[in-house]
C-alpha positions as CSV (number, residue, x, y, z in Angstrom):
1,M,83.6,97.8,123.7
2,Q,80.9,97.2,126.3
3,Q,80.8,101.1,126.8
4,V,80.4,101.8,123.2
5,R,77.6,99.2,123.1
6,E,76.0,101.0,126.2
7,K,76.4,104.7,125.5
8,T,76.2,104.7,121.7
9,E,74.2,103.6,118.9
10,A,77.8,103.0,117.1
11,E,78.0,99.9,114.7
12,I,81.5,98.1,115.9
13,I,83.7,96.7,113.1
14,L,86.4,94.1,113.8
15,C,89.2,93.4,111.3
16,E,91.2,89.8,112.5
17,P,94.7,90.2,111.9
18,F,96.7,88.3,108.9
19,V,99.6,86.7,108.0
20,L,100.7,85.6,104.5
21,P,103.2,82.9,103.7
22,V,105.9,85.3,102.7
23,P,108.7,84.8,103.4
24,E,108.5,81.2,104.1
25,D,109.2,81.8,107.9
26,R,106.0,83.3,108.1
27,K,104.2,79.9,108.1
28,R,105.3,79.8,111.8
29,W,103.7,82.6,112.7
30,R,100.7,80.8,112.5
31,E,100.6,79.4,116.0
32,D,101.1,82.5,117.6
33,L,98.3,84.5,115.0
34,D,95.5,81.5,115.0
35,P,94.7,82.1,119.2
36,K,94.7,86.1,118.6
37,I,92.6,85.8,115.6
38,N,90.3,83.1,117.5
39,V,89.7,85.8,120.3
40,V,88.8,88.5,117.7
41,R,86.1,86.0,116.5
42,E,84.8,85.6,119.7
43,L,84.8,89.4,120.7
44,A,82.8,89.8,117.3
45,R,80.0,87.0,118.7
46,E,80.1,88.3,122.1
47,F,79.5,92.1,121.3
48,N,77.6,91.4,118.3
49,A,79.9,93.3,116.4
50,H,80.4,92.8,112.5
51,L,83.4,91.1,111.4
52,L,86.3,91.8,108.6
53,P,87.9,88.4,108.0
54,L,90.9,89.9,106.7
55,D,92.9,86.6,107.0
56,G,90.4,84.3,105.3
57,I,90.3,87.1,102.4
58,F,93.8,87.2,101.8
59,S,94.3,83.5,101.6
60,H,91.1,83.4,99.5
61,V,92.7,86.1,97.0
62,S,96.2,84.6,97.2
63,V,94.8,81.6,95.3
64,Y,94.8,84.1,92.1
65,K,97.8,86.4,92.6
66,K,101.1,85.1,94.9
67,P,100.6,86.7,98.5
68,D,103.8,89.1,98.1
69,F,101.5,91.1,95.6
70,W,99.0,91.9,98.8
71,A,101.7,91.7,101.7
72,Q,105.6,91.5,100.6
73,D,106.5,90.5,103.8
74,G,103.5,88.5,104.7
75,V,101.7,91.3,107.4
76,H,102.2,94.9,105.8
77,P,99.7,95.4,103.0
78,T,101.2,96.5,99.6
79,N,99.2,99.0,98.1
80,A,96.8,96.3,96.2
81,G,96.1,94.6,99.6
82,H,95.6,98.5,101.4
83,A,93.0,98.5,98.4
84,L,91.7,95.2,98.9
85,I,91.2,96.2,103.2
86,A,89.6,99.2,101.8
87,K,87.1,97.6,99.5
88,E,86.1,94.8,101.7
89,W,85.7,97.4,104.5
90,L,83.3,99.7,102.5
91,K,81.0,96.6,101.4
92,L,80.8,95.5,104.8
93,A,80.1,98.9,106.0
94,K,77.5,99.5,103.2
95,D,75.7,96.8,103.9
96,I,75.4,98.0,108.1
97,I,73.9,101.2,106.9
C-alpha cells in the first residue's frame, strides 16, 4: 500500500473479513478472525485508506434476516450477501469520488 500511496493518487478501499454464526461452530472462528479484522482496521488508519466494515455490516443486517440468508456457511456470501457487499462498496465509492 505504501507504493500505491507514493506513486499514485488512487484511493484505497480495504474490506474487512467477516464470519457469521452459521453453522454454530463458526462462533469459535471469531478467536482467529477478530485479530485479523483489527489488523485491517489498523492498516486503514495507517495508510489513510477507506474501510468497508463488512463484519459489522453483516452483523447488523443479520438482525433483520437470518445469517444464513447472507452466507449459508458463514463465510461465503449468497447472492444476497454479494449484493449487499456491492451496494455498500458502491455507497462508499460514491462518497470518495
